[in-house]
Structures are given as C-alpha cells and as structure tokens.
N, C-alpha and C positions, 0 to 999 in steps of 0.2 A: 693457301695451297692445300690440296688434299694430302693427308699424311696417313701413315699406318694407323689403323684403329681396329677395334674389335678383334685383336689378336691376329691380324694379317696385314700384308702389304697391299695397298690399293694403288694401282697404276693410274696415271693421269688419263683423263677422258675428255671428250668434247663437252661434257656437262660442265666443265670448268668455265666455259664461256657463256653459260646461260643461268646465271644465279637468280634466286628468287627475288621478288619485289621487296624493297625496303619502305617505299612511300608511294601512296596513291595507287595501290594495286588495282588492276582491272580498268584503269582509266588511260586515256591517251597520254597522260603526263606521268605514267609509272616510272619510278626511279629505282633501278637495281644497283648493285655494288659497282658495276662498271660505269654506269652513267654518273653515279656519285663521284667516282674517281675522275671522270672527265670534267665535271663541274668544279671539283676542288682544284685540279691542276690548272684550269682556266683562270680561276680566281688567283691562284698563286702567281701565275705569269703576269696577269694584269696588275696585281698588287705590287710585284717587284718593280715593274717599269713605272708605275705611278709614284712609288716611293723614290726610285732612282732619279726621276726627272721632275719631281715636284718643285724643287728650287734649284734649277740649273745654274751653275757658275761657269764663268769664262774658263777657269782652270779647274777641271773636274777633279773631285777627290772622293774617296770612299766608294759608296754604293753607286754614285753617279758615274764614276770612272768605269766600274764594272758594267753598268748599263750601256755606256757609250761604246765600250769595247764589243759588247754583244751585238749592238745595232750596226756597228761598223763592219763586223764580220759578214753579215748578210748583205749590207750595202756594197762592200768592196768585192767580196769573193763570190757573190752569187748575182746580185742585181746588175751592177755596173759591168762586171766581167762578161756577162752573157748579153745584156741588152744595151750596153752603152750608158753614158752618163744621164742623158735626158730621159730616155724610156725606163732606165733602171730606177731613177728617182720617182718616176710616175707610178710605177707599180711596186715601189718599196714597201708601202704599208701592208699590201696583200702578202708579199713574200715574207716579210718579217713575221706577220701573224702566223702564217703557215709553218715556218720553221720552228718557232718557239712553242707553238701549240702542239705540234707533232712531237717534238723532242720531249716536252714535259709529259705528255701522255705516255710516251714510250718509257720514260724513266720510272713511271709508276710501277712497272713490272719488276723492279728490283728494290722498291721502297717497302720496308717492313709494314705489315698490316694491309697494305694495298696488294702487293704481290701479283698484280696482273696489269698489263698495259691497257690504257684506255683505247688504244688503237688496235687491240687484239680481237675486236669484234667489228664486223663489216660496217657498222653505221658511220663512224667517224671517217675512215678512209674513203668511203663512198661519197659522203657529203663533200669533203674537200676536193675529191676528183671531179665531181659535178660542177663545183664552183670553178675549178681550173678549166673545165670544158666550156662553160659559159663565157668565161673571161677571155680565153684565147680566140674563140669564134667572134665574140664582140669586137675585140681589138683588131682582128683581121678584117672584118667587114667595115669597121669604121675607118680603117687605114686605106683599104683598097676599093671599097664598094663591094656589094654582095656578089655580082656576077664575076668580077675580076678575081675576087678572093677565091670563089669556088673553082674557077678555071685554073688558077695557080696551084691550088691544093690537089686537084685531080689530074692535071696534065703537066708532068715534069718537063722542063725545058730540054729540047733536043730529042724527044722520043718520036720515032717515025710514026706516021699516021696509021699504018697497018698494025702497029703494036697497041694502039690506044684501047681497043676493046679488051685487051688483057690487062693493061696497066691501070686503067681508070678504076675498075672494081677493087684492085689491090690497094690503090691509094685511098679510095673511099673507106674501105675497112680499116686500113692502117691509121688514117688520120682521125676519123669520126667515131670509130668503135673501139679500136684496140688501145688508143691512148688513155681514155678514162679507165678502161678495164685493167690495163697493166699497172697504172698508177695505184688503183685500189688493191689489186691482188698482191703486188710487190710488198707494200707496207703491211697489209693484213697477214700474209703468209709468214713473213719474217718474225712479226711479233707473236703470232700464234705458236710457231715452232720454238721460239726462244722460251716462251712461257712453259710449254710442255716439257722441254728439256730440263728446265730448272725444277719443276715439280718432280720430275722423275729422279733427279740426283738427290734432292733433299728429302723426298719421301723415302727413298731407299736408305738414306743415311739414318733417318729416324727409326726405321724398322730394324736395320742391321745393328744399330748401337743399343737400342733399348728393348727390343723384342726377340731378336734372333739369338741363337746360342753364342757363347763366347768365341767359338771357332770363327764366326763371321764378323766379329768386331773390327779386325784389321781392314776387312773389305768396306766396312762402314766408314772408317777413317778415310780410306781411298775415295769413296763416293763423296764424302764431304769436301775433300780436296779438289776433286773434279768439278763439283758444284761451285766452289769458290772461283776456280779458274774460268769456268763457263760464265759466271756472273760478270767477271771483268770483260770477257769477250762480248757479252750481251750489252754491256755499257757502250762499247765501240759500235756495235751494230745499231743500237738505238740512235746514236748521234748520226751515223752514216745514213740511216733510213730517212731521218728528218732532212739531212742535207740533200740526198738524192731526190726526194719528193719535191723539195723547194726548187732545186736546180732544174729538174725537168719541167716544172711549171713555168719557170722563166724561159727555158728553151722553147717550149710550145708557144708561148705568147710572142716571143721574138720571131719565130718562124712564120707565125700567122701574119705579122705586120709587114713582112718583106716578101717581094717576089722571088721565087726560087731561081 
C-alpha cells in the first residue's frame, strides 16, 4: 500500500494497479506484483485441495474434513441448487475452480505484504468471464442445437410478433454482450474500490499518527479503527463476490440449456 512518505500524505491512485515488472520485464511473460499474487494464490488453493484429498478416508478428519465442507458448499449451495443434481455435478469442477480461485485472489487484498486483490485488475475477471461466456454458449448449443438455442435466447415466449424488432436487439445485447461485461465489471469494481478504501484509511493512519502534529493523533486512531472495521467488511465482500460470480455462472449455464 502507498503510505505517507517524504513528509506528506499521499492519497491512493490508479497507479496502485499498475506495479512495475518483477520478472521477465518487456516480454509476453512479464510478471508484476499482481500477477505474482495470482500465481501464489492459485498454488495455495491447488495445494490445499491436493493435501486435503491425497488420502481420502471414508470418515473424513482434519484437513480432509475442511476440504469436503468447502467442496460441498459449492456443490449443494450453488451447483445443485441452481442446475439440479445431474447438470450441477457435470459443471461442478468449473464452478468449484471459479469460486475458490476468485475467493483466494480476493483475499489477497487483506493479506499483509500482498495488500491488493489479484482480481483488482481486469485480466483475471475478464478471463473468467470469457470462459463463462464460452461455456454457457457451448452448453446451450449442445443441448438445443444452434438454431433453436439462438431462437430461444432472442425471442422470449409469448412476445407478440410486432414487438420482436424491439425485443430481439435488447435480448441480443443483454445475453451476448452484457453478461460477460457485467460479470467482469462487478468483480473488478468491487475489488478496486475496496483496495482504494483500505489504502486511504491506513495511509491516513500512518500520516496522522507518525507525521502530523499531536493535535491530529486522535483522528489517526479513529482512522485506524475505521480501517479495521472496513477490513472486516471487505472480508465479507470478498466472499460475496466469489459467491455471486460463481452463482451467476451457474445461472447463465442453466438458462442456456433450457428453453425459456
């Protein structure tokens, strides 16, 4: 996080999201701080489930128990609840990957030394949204056939013929443009805003407690308290954004596979 330095308070800025290269600078494989966070959190998630499930027992204990609770949450409360038992289990690997990858990258925003979410820059949200777009269109075409799928997406049941010139462009934009766009922007904007707010509170705390006059130290304590409270709120938002992203992915896939 940016903090007060050189005798003044430095407010958070968009530069936070464009750190310099750490490895392979100037190449297509350049890795900066945010990309490194994504890689680390991906390894952490994969490592956790590999350890949890490496020797599964009929009666789970310890880390296996925690891993099964985590997987059951996505299976029961997202996949099967939205898509039913058969389709839910069919797409469970994708939904599980999305949920825990997004959640882990979001959590990096409040982990010391990381201090920024891996999803606070457009790359990760955009890639996951494109995958969702490809999967729900593929599932719809495979389930209904290309022509029938397109017809069902563009022509809602019961719409009068004279309304179709108005309704069809709206459905086209809503289904094939706004869905991936809103998935991307919702996750990105929430993580960017959360990061900027945390930087603001804790940079202000540092400046008011250590550089400003004694008159402002009580305000610094208040700023720290607000930062702590907002950190707790941000933890909730990070979980909710992972849940919403995964839930909407399941909803879009399910809608694509059924006639409206």
